[in-house]
N, CA, C and O atoms as a Tinker XYZ file with bonds, in Angstrom:
   396  protein
     1  N     68.054000  132.617000   78.931000    73     2
     2  CA    69.254000  133.085000   78.263000    64     1     3
     3  C     70.067000  131.869000   77.821000    63     2     4     5
     4  O     70.251000  130.911000   78.573000    81     3
     5  N     70.537000  131.936000   76.599000    73     3     6
     6  CA    71.421000  130.902000   76.101000    64     5     7
     7  C     72.846000  131.180000   76.561000    63     6     8     9
     8  O     73.215000  132.332000   76.788000    81     7
     9  N     73.645000  130.127000   76.697000    73     7    10
    10  CA    75.037000  130.291000   77.075000    64     9    11
    11  C     75.930000  129.512000   76.118000    63    10    12    13
    12  O     75.473000  128.638000   75.382000    81    11
    13  N     77.208000  129.850000   76.148000    73    11    14
    14  CA    78.219000  129.118000   75.408000    64    13    15
    15  C     79.465000  129.086000   76.298000    63    14    16    17
    16  O     79.776000  130.060000   76.984000    81    15
    17  N     80.166000  127.963000   76.276000    73    15    18
    18  CA    81.370000  127.853000   77.096000    64    17    19
    19  C     82.570000  128.389000   76.316000    63    18    20    21
    20  O     82.527000  128.536000   75.094000    81    19
    21  N     83.630000  128.673000   77.051000    73    19    22
    22  CA    84.851000  129.134000   76.390000    64    21    23
    23  C     85.416000  128.033000   75.485000    63    22    24    25
    24  O     85.956000  128.331000   74.420000    81    23
    25  N     85.297000  126.779000   75.892000    73    23    26
    26  CA    85.776000  125.673000   75.049000    64    25    27
    27  C     85.014000  125.613000   73.729000    63    26    28    29
    28  O     85.617000  125.441000   72.669000    81    27
    29  N     83.684000  125.755000   73.792000    73    27    30
    30  CA    82.868000  125.728000   72.572000    64    29    31
    31  C     83.241000  126.877000   71.641000    63    30    32    33
    32  O     83.403000  126.684000   70.436000    81    31
    33  N     83.375000  128.074000   72.208000    73    31    34
    34  CA    83.707000  129.232000   71.392000    64    33    35
    35  C     85.100000  129.098000   70.794000    63    34    36    37
    36  O     85.304000  129.403000   69.619000    81    35
    37  N     86.043000  128.651000   71.582000    73    35    38
    38  CA    87.411000  128.490000   71.084000    64    37    39
    39  C     87.454000  127.497000   69.921000    63    38    40    41
    40  O     88.148000  127.738000   68.934000    81    39
    41  N     86.729000  126.394000   70.025000    73    39    42
    42  CA    86.679000  125.405000   68.936000    64    41    43
    43  C     86.129000  126.029000   67.658000    63    42    44    45
    44  O     86.667000  125.819000   66.571000    81    43
    45  N     85.070000  126.787000   67.800000    73    43    46
    46  CA    84.478000  127.447000   66.629000    64    45    47
    47  C     85.459000  128.424000   65.996000    63    46    48    49
    48  O     85.604000  128.464000   64.774000    81    47
    49  N     86.127000  129.206000   66.824000    73    47    50
    50  CA    87.079000  130.187000   66.301000    64    49    51
    51  C     88.305000  129.497000   65.694000    63    50    52    53
    52  O     88.816000  129.935000   64.664000    81    51
    53  N     88.776000  128.420000   66.330000    73    51    54
    54  CA    89.909000  127.664000   65.795000    64    53    55
    55  C     89.572000  127.027000   64.446000    63    54    56    57
    56  O     90.457000  126.800000   63.621000    81    55
    57  N     88.284000  126.740000   64.229000    73    55    58
    58  CA    87.832000  126.156000   62.959000    64    57    59
    59  C     87.646000  127.226000   61.878000    63    58    60    61
    60  O     87.239000  126.918000   60.757000    81    59
    61  N     87.944000  128.470000   62.215000    73    59    62
    62  CA    87.857000  129.543000   61.237000    64    61    63
    63  C     86.578000  130.352000   61.268000    63    62    64    65
    64  O     86.414000  131.288000   60.486000    81    63
    65  N     85.675000  130.003000   62.162000    73    63    66
    66  CA    84.426000  130.752000   62.274000    64    65    67
    67  C     84.706000  132.129000   62.873000    63    66    68    69
    68  O     85.585000  132.277000   63.723000    81    67
    69  N     83.962000  133.120000   62.430000    73    67    70
    70  CA    84.096000  134.471000   62.968000    64    69    71
    71  C     82.751000  134.931000   63.523000    63    70    72    73
    72  O     82.032000  135.693000   62.877000    81    71
    73  N     82.417000  134.462000   64.724000    73    71    74
    74  CA    81.119000  134.825000   65.306000    64    73    75
    75  C     81.066000  136.303000   65.672000    63    74    76    77
    76  O     82.098000  136.956000   65.823000    81    75
    77  N     79.863000  136.813000   65.810000    73    75    78
    78  CA    79.659000  138.189000   66.267000    64    77    79
    79  C     79.922000  138.236000   67.756000    63    78    80    81
    80  O     79.110000  137.773000   68.557000    81    79
    81  N     81.070000  138.801000   68.123000    73    79    82
    82  CA    81.445000  138.922000   69.524000    64    81    83
    83  C     81.182000  140.336000   70.006000    63    82    84    85
    84  O     81.458000  141.307000   69.302000    81    83
    85  N     80.649000  140.439000   71.207000    73    83    86
    86  CA    80.385000  141.737000   71.813000    64    85    87
    87  C     81.042000  141.784000   73.184000    63    86    88    89
    88  O     80.652000  141.049000   74.091000    81    87
    89  N     82.030000  142.643000   73.331000    73    87    90
    90  CA    82.761000  142.829000   74.577000    64    89    91
    91  C     82.109000  143.980000   75.335000    63    90    92    93
    92  O     82.116000  145.116000   74.859000    81    91
    93  N     81.541000  143.697000   76.522000    73    91    94
    94  CA    80.835000  144.735000   77.276000    64    93    95
    95  C     81.657000  145.257000   78.459000    63    94    96    97
    96  O     81.118000  145.919000   79.347000    81    95
    97  N     82.951000  144.962000   78.471000    73    95    98
    98  CA    83.820000  145.438000   79.547000    64    97    99
    99  C     84.180000  146.907000   79.338000    63    98   100   101
   100  O     83.874000  147.500000   78.303000    81    99
   101  N     84.827000  147.468000   80.331000    73    99   102
   102  CA    85.301000  148.848000   80.250000    64   101   103
   103  C     86.544000  148.925000   79.365000    63   102   104   105
   104  O     87.187000  147.910000   79.100000    81   103
   105  N     86.876000  150.124000   78.914000    73   103   106
   106  CA    88.012000  150.331000   78.010000    64   105   107
   107  C     89.309000  149.749000   78.561000    63   106   108   109
   108  O     90.038000  149.069000   77.840000    81   107
   109  N     89.601000  150.010000   79.836000    73   107   110
   110  CA    90.861000  149.540000   80.414000    64   109   111
   111  C     90.929000  148.010000   80.463000    63   110   112   113
   112  O     92.013000  147.440000   80.339000    81   111
   113  N     89.790000  147.342000   80.640000    73   111   114
   114  CA    89.776000  145.883000   80.654000    64   113   115
   115  C     90.059000  145.325000   79.262000    63   114   116   117
   116  O     90.804000  144.358000   79.101000    81   115
   117  N     89.454000  145.950000   78.272000    73   115   118
   118  CA    89.658000  145.510000   76.895000    64   117   119
   119  C     91.102000  145.742000   76.465000    63   118   120   121
   120  O     91.678000  144.921000   75.751000    81   119
   121  N     91.684000  146.847000   76.890000    73   119   122
   122  CA    93.075000  147.145000   76.523000    64   121   123
   123  C     94.022000  146.099000   77.097000    63   122   124   125
   124  O     95.057000  145.800000   76.500000    81   123
   125  N     93.674000  145.548000   78.240000    73   123   126
   126  CA    94.511000  144.549000   78.895000    64   125   127
   127  C     94.500000  143.215000   78.149000    63   126   128   129
   128  O     95.551000  142.595000   77.988000    81   127
   129  N     93.320000  142.760000   77.690000    73   127   130
   130  CA    93.196000  141.485000   76.990000    64   129   131
   131  C     91.816000  141.403000   76.357000    63   130   132   133
   132  O     90.819000  141.751000   76.989000    81   131
   133  N     91.755000  140.940000   75.103000    73   131   134
   134  CA    90.457000  140.698000   74.480000    64   133   135
   135  C     90.601000  139.657000   73.386000    63   134   136   137
   136  O     91.705000  139.358000   72.933000    81   135
   137  N     89.468000  139.111000   72.970000    73   135   138
   138  CA    89.468000  138.101000   71.912000    64   137   139
   139  C     88.838000  138.635000   70.627000    63   138   140   141
   140  O     88.509000  137.875000   69.716000    81   139
   141  N     88.681000  139.942000   70.574000    73   139   142
   142  CA    88.141000  140.563000   69.369000    64   141   143
   143  C     86.680000  140.929000   69.516000    63   142   144   145
   144  O     86.122000  140.912000   70.613000    81   143
   145  N     86.080000  141.254000   68.406000    73   143   146
   146  CA    84.676000  141.630000   68.381000    64   145   147
   147  C     84.478000  143.119000   68.602000    63   146   148   149
   148  O     85.433000  143.883000   68.741000    81   147
   149  N     83.238000  143.499000   68.629000    73   147   150
   150  CA    82.888000  144.899000   68.864000    64   149   151
   151  C     82.925000  145.199000   70.354000    63   150   152   153
   152  O     82.646000  144.345000   71.195000    81   151
   153  N     83.275000  146.428000   70.646000    73   151   154
   154  CA    83.377000  146.844000   72.045000    64   153   155
   155  C     82.306000  147.886000   72.330000    63   154   156   157
   156  O     82.336000  148.989000   71.785000    81   155
   157  N     81.360000  147.523000   73.188000    73   155   158
   158  CA    80.331000  148.447000   73.645000    64   157   159
   159  C     80.197000  148.234000   75.148000    63   158   160   161
   160  O     79.530000  147.292000   75.578000    81   159
   161  N     80.822000  149.098000   75.959000    73   159   162
   162  CA    80.729000  148.920000   77.415000    64   161   163
   163  C     79.275000  148.808000   77.873000    63   162   164   165
   164  O     78.383000  149.420000   77.285000    81   163
   165  N     79.049000  148.036000   78.909000    73   163   166
   166  CA    77.679000  147.766000   79.357000    64   165   167
   167  C     76.919000  149.053000   79.694000    63   166   168   169
   168  O     75.707000  149.123000   79.491000    81   167
   169  N     77.613000  150.061000   80.201000    73   167   170
   170  CA    76.941000  151.329000   80.498000    64   169   171
   171  C     76.341000  151.970000   79.262000    63   170   172   173
   172  O     75.276000  152.584000   79.325000    81   171
   173  N     77.020000  151.826000   78.146000    73   171   174
   174  CA    76.503000  152.360000   76.887000    64   173   175
   175  C     75.276000  151.572000   76.438000    63   174   176   177
   176  O     74.314000  152.149000   75.931000    81   175
   177  N     75.310000  150.247000   76.624000    73   175   178
   178  CA    74.132000  149.435000   76.294000    64   177   179
   179  C     72.958000  149.811000   77.182000    63   178   180   181
   180  O     71.826000  149.928000   76.713000    81   179
   181  N     73.235000  150.001000   78.473000    73   179   182
   182  CA    72.168000  150.322000   79.415000    64   181   183
   183  C     71.539000  151.681000   79.126000    63   182   184   185
   184  O     70.381000  151.920000   79.470000    81   183
   185  N     72.298000  152.567000   78.496000    73   183   186
   186  CA    71.728000  153.872000   78.140000    64   185   187
   187  C     71.129000  153.840000   76.731000    63   186   188   189
   188  O     70.858000  154.877000   76.124000    81   187
   189  N     70.933000  152.613000   76.232000    73   187   190
   190  CA    70.228000  152.380000   74.959000    64   189   191
   191  C     70.985000  152.897000   73.744000    63   190   192   193
   192  O     70.359000  153.237000   72.740000    81   191
   193  N     72.282000  152.966000   73.802000    73   191   194
   194  CA    73.091000  153.356000   72.655000    64   193   195
   195  C     73.471000  152.083000   71.900000    63   194   196   197
   196  O     74.561000  151.539000   72.082000    81   195
   197  N     72.560000  151.623000   71.057000    73   195   198
   198  CA    72.705000  150.327000   70.401000    64   197   199
   199  C     73.106000  150.426000   68.935000    63   198   200   201
   200  O     73.087000  149.417000   68.230000    81   199
   201  N     73.464000  151.597000   68.465000    73   199   202
   202  CA    73.802000  151.776000   67.057000    64   201   203
   203  C     74.906000  150.829000   66.591000    63   202   204   205
   204  O     74.883000  150.367000   65.450000    81   203
   205  N     75.870000  150.538000   67.464000    73   203   206
   206  CA    77.007000  149.706000   67.087000    64   205   207
   207  C     76.632000  148.262000   66.799000    63   206   208   209
   208  O     77.386000  147.550000   66.136000    81   207
   209  N     75.481000  147.818000   67.284000    73   207   210
   210  CA    75.090000  146.420000   67.085000    64   209   211
   211  C     73.717000  146.249000   66.443000    63   210   212   213
   212  O     73.208000  145.131000   66.366000    81   211
   213  N     73.124000  147.322000   65.991000    73   211   214
   214  CA    71.782000  147.251000   65.396000    64   213   215
   215  C     71.728000  146.260000   64.233000    63   214   216   217
   216  O     70.711000  145.597000   64.029000    81   215
   217  N     72.827000  146.157000   63.467000    73   215   218
   218  CA    72.846000  145.261000   62.315000    64   217   219
   219  C     72.892000  143.782000   62.718000    63   218   220   221
   220  O     72.764000  142.912000   61.857000    81   219
   221  N     73.071000  143.487000   63.995000    73   219   222
   222  CA    73.107000  142.106000   64.482000    64   221   223
   223  C     71.768000  141.652000   65.070000    63   222   224   225
   224  O     71.703000  140.579000   65.670000    81   223
   225  N     70.733000  142.415000   64.921000    73   223   226
   226  CA    69.463000  142.151000   65.613000    64   225   227
   227  C     68.959000  140.719000   65.417000    63   226   228   229
   228  O     68.408000  140.131000   66.348000    81   227
   229  N     69.139000  140.152000   64.225000    73   227   230
   230  CA    68.644000  138.806000   63.948000    64   229   231
   231  C     69.752000  137.759000   63.885000    63   230   232   233
   232  O     69.489000  136.603000   63.553000    81   231
   233  N     70.978000  138.145000   64.196000    73   231   234
   234  CA    72.121000  137.243000   64.112000    64   233   235
   235  C     72.516000  136.741000   65.505000    63   234   236   237
   236  O     72.100000  137.296000   66.523000    81   235
   237  N     73.315000  135.698000   65.525000    73   235   238
   238  CA    73.874000  135.234000   66.786000    64   237   239
   239  C     74.855000  136.291000   67.306000    63   238   240   241
   240  O     75.677000  136.818000   66.556000    81   239
   241  N     74.750000  136.583000   68.593000    73   239   242
   242  CA    75.683000  137.486000   69.264000    64   241   243
   243  C     76.204000  136.759000   70.499000    63   242   244   245
   244  O     75.425000  136.291000   71.329000    81   243
   245  N     77.525000  136.669000   70.612000    73   243   246
   246  CA    78.139000  136.081000   71.796000    64   245   247
   247  C     78.727000  137.231000   72.604000    63   246   248   249
   248  O     79.626000  137.936000   72.146000    81   247
   249  N     78.205000  137.406000   73.806000    73   247   250
   250  CA    78.604000  138.534000   74.651000    64   249   251
   251  C     79.580000  138.050000   75.715000    63   250   252   253
   252  O     79.389000  137.004000   76.335000    81   251
   253  N     80.640000  138.848000   75.908000    73   251   254
   254  CA    81.599000  138.478000   76.945000    64   253   255
   255  C     82.018000  139.671000   77.786000    63   254   256   257
   256  O     81.936000  140.828000   77.373000    81   255
   257  N     82.474000  139.328000   78.997000    73   255   258
   258  CA    83.011000  140.317000   79.935000    64   257   259
   259  C     84.124000  139.633000   80.718000    63   258   260   261
   260  O     84.679000  138.636000   80.255000    81   259
   261  N     84.447000  140.133000   81.857000    73   259   262
   262  CA    85.530000  139.559000   82.656000    64   261   263
   263  C     85.171000  138.169000   83.187000    63   262   264   265
   264  O     85.958000  137.231000   83.061000    81   263
   265  N     83.978000  138.040000   83.783000    73   263   266
   266  CA    83.623000  136.789000   84.449000    64   265   267
   267  C     82.338000  136.140000   83.960000    63   266   268   269
   268  O     82.050000  134.996000   84.311000    81   267
   269  N     81.571000  136.850000   83.164000    73   267   270
   270  CA    80.294000  136.328000   82.689000    64   269   271
   271  C     79.089000  136.967000   83.348000    63   270   272   273
   272  O     77.957000  136.725000   82.930000    81   271
   273  N     79.315000  137.785000   84.379000    73   271   274
   274  CA    78.191000  138.421000   85.074000    64   273   275
   275  C     77.603000  139.588000   84.287000    63   274   276   277
   276  O     76.401000  139.614000   84.023000    81   275
   277  N     78.432000  140.542000   83.917000    73   275   278
   278  CA    77.926000  141.701000   83.155000    64   277   279
   279  C     77.397000  141.268000   81.796000    63   278   280   281
   280  O     76.401000  141.804000   81.310000    81   279
   281  N     78.069000  140.298000   81.184000    73   279   282
   282  CA    77.605000  139.839000   79.873000    64   281   283
   283  C     76.248000  139.142000   79.997000    63   282   284   285
   284  O     75.440000  139.194000   79.071000    81   283
   285  N     75.995000  138.492000   81.132000    73   283   286
   286  CA    74.681000  137.900000   81.360000    64   285   287
   287  C     73.599000  138.959000   81.466000    63   286   288   289
   288  O     72.501000  138.797000   80.935000    81   287
   289  N     73.919000  140.038000   82.153000    73   287   290
   290  CA    72.969000  141.161000   82.255000    64   289   291
   291  C     72.721000  141.744000   80.865000    63   290   292   293
   292  O     71.579000  142.015000   80.495000    81   291
   293  N     73.789000  141.935000   80.103000    73   291   294
   294  CA    73.657000  142.492000   78.749000    64   293   295
   295  C     72.849000  141.560000   77.847000    63   294   296   297
   296  O     72.034000  142.024000   77.049000    81   295
   297  N     73.069000  140.258000   77.969000    73   295   298
   298  CA    72.325000  139.289000   77.148000    64   297   299
   299  C     70.829000  139.375000   77.451000    63   298   300   301
   300  O     70.008000  139.410000   76.535000    81   299
   301  N     70.483000  139.410000   78.723000    73   299   302
   302  CA    69.063000  139.536000   79.093000    64   301   303
   303  C     68.461000  140.824000   78.559000    63   302   304   305
   304  O     67.339000  140.830000   78.051000    81   303
   305  N     69.199000  141.899000   78.672000    73   303   306
   306  CA    68.713000  143.192000   78.205000    64   305   307
   307  C     68.458000  143.161000   76.692000    63   306   308   309
   308  O     67.412000  143.614000   76.227000    81   307
   309  N     69.405000  142.632000   75.937000    73   307   310
   310  CA    69.240000  142.585000   74.475000    64   309   311
   311  C     68.080000  141.684000   74.074000    63   310   312   313
   312  O     67.351000  141.993000   73.131000    81   311
   313  N     67.903000  140.574000   74.782000    73   311   314
   314  CA    66.759000  139.705000   74.493000    64   313   315
   315  C     65.448000  140.455000   74.702000    63   314   316   317
   316  O     64.526000  140.329000   73.896000    81   315
   317  N     65.359000  141.234000   75.780000    73   315   318
   318  CA    64.140000  142.005000   76.047000    64   317   319
   319  C     63.905000  143.058000   74.968000    63   318   320   321
   320  O     62.769000  143.474000   74.741000    81   319
   321  N     64.983000  143.490000   74.301000    73   319   322
   322  CA    64.867000  144.493000   73.239000    64   321   323
   323  C     64.641000  143.873000   71.865000    63   322   324   325
   324  O     64.615000  144.579000   70.857000    81   323
   325  N     64.477000  142.552000   71.828000    73   323   326
   326  CA    64.128000  141.893000   70.579000    64   325   327
   327  C     65.267000  141.245000   69.817000    63   326   328   329
   328  O     65.065000  140.771000   68.699000    81   327
   329  N     66.465000  141.214000   70.396000    73   327   330
   330  CA    67.561000  140.505000   69.736000    64   329   331
   331  C     67.270000  139.012000   69.836000    63   330   332   333
   332  O     66.913000  138.512000   70.903000    81   331
   333  N     67.423000  138.305000   68.722000    73   331   334
   334  CA    66.893000  136.953000   68.602000    64   333   335
   335  C     67.796000  135.822000   69.082000    63   334   336   337
   336  O     67.288000  134.799000   69.542000    81   335
   337  N     69.120000  135.971000   68.991000    73   335   338
   338  CA    70.012000  134.845000   69.239000    64   337   339
   339  C     71.234000  135.316000   70.028000    63   338   340   341
   340  O     72.334000  135.431000   69.487000    81   339
   341  N     71.021000  135.580000   71.302000    73   339   342
   342  CA    72.054000  136.139000   72.171000    64   341   343
   343  C     72.580000  135.045000   73.100000    63   342   344   345
   344  O     71.805000  134.300000   73.701000    81   343
   345  N     73.917000  134.957000   73.210000    73   343   346
   346  CA    74.528000  133.958000   74.089000    64   345   347
   347  C     75.541000  134.634000   75.011000    63   346   348   349
   348  O     76.289000  135.523000   74.604000    81   347
   349  N     75.540000  134.185000   76.261000    73   347   350
   350  CA    76.485000  134.679000   77.255000    64   349   351
   351  C     77.674000  133.726000   77.321000    63   350   352   353
   352  O     77.493000  132.513000   77.435000    81   351
   353  N     78.888000  134.265000   77.249000    73   351   354
   354  CA    80.090000  133.448000   77.387000    64   353   355
   355  C     80.323000  133.158000   78.871000    63   354   356   357
   356  O     80.729000  134.041000   79.625000    81   355
   357  N     80.067000  131.931000   79.278000    73   355   358
   358  CA    80.176000  131.513000   80.669000    64   357   359
   359  C     81.633000  131.588000   81.124000    63   358   360   361
   360  O     82.521000  131.024000   80.485000    81   359
   361  N     81.866000  132.281000   82.220000    73   359   362
   362  CA    83.211000  132.392000   82.781000    64   361   363
   363  C     84.030000  133.528000   82.212000    63   362   364   365
   364  O     85.068000  133.880000   82.771000    81   363
   365  N     83.583000  134.112000   81.105000    73   363   366
   366  CA    84.225000  135.277000   80.518000    64   365   367
   367  C     85.712000  135.120000   80.261000    63   366   368   369
   368  O     86.207000  134.016000   80.039000    81   367
   369  N     86.417000  136.246000   80.295000    73   367   370
   370  CA    87.840000  136.266000   79.989000    64   369   371
   371  C     88.680000  135.587000   81.066000    63   370   372   373
   372  O     89.785000  135.124000   80.785000    81   371
   373  N     88.175000  135.524000   82.286000    73   371   374
   374  CA    88.902000  134.796000   83.318000    64   373   375
   375  C     89.022000  133.320000   82.934000    63   374   376   377
   376  O     90.099000  132.731000   83.033000    81   375
   377  N     87.913000  132.732000   82.499000    73   375   378
   378  CA    87.931000  131.327000   82.090000    64   377   379
   379  C     88.740000  131.140000   80.806000    63   378   380   381
   380  O     89.482000  130.166000   80.676000    81   379
   381  N     88.598000  132.066000   79.864000    73   379   382
   382  CA    89.324000  131.982000   78.596000    64   381   383
   383  C     90.836000  131.939000   78.851000    63   382   384   385
   384  O     91.547000  131.128000   78.258000    81   383
   385  N     91.308000  132.800000   79.717000    73   383   386
   386  CA    92.747000  132.879000   79.986000    64   385   387
   387  C     93.259000  131.685000   80.795000    63   386   388   389
   388  O     94.429000  131.318000   80.682000    81   387
   389  N     92.387000  131.077000   81.613000    73   387   390
   390  CA    92.782000  129.902000   82.379000    64   389   391
   391  C     93.077000  128.705000   81.489000    63   390   392   393
   392  O     93.942000  127.881000   81.787000    81   391
   393  N     92.327000  128.628000   80.376000    73   391   394
   394  CA    92.425000  127.442000   79.522000    64   393   395
   395  C     93.368000  127.668000   78.423000    63   394   396
   396  O     93.581000  126.779000   77.600000    81   395
């Protein structure tokens, strides 16, 4: 699994880049704080409801959650399903908010 740090992602976003972000947290977590992107809770991904991200199959996808654990699981799952360029945001929103 590929990873990306919060510092790397922040630099890219500050430079005007708009990467494909996938937030796999629950609704209440996203309502509290998010950095954008599509929202597909991990339970929906695990039940194979991938319609929301099917158009990203060959694109870079940066997945995030609260701490990086659920997003790591989601990244592995998407790779097994043939997604080509999936990255886990190390440290998730906890790290993002610290910096």
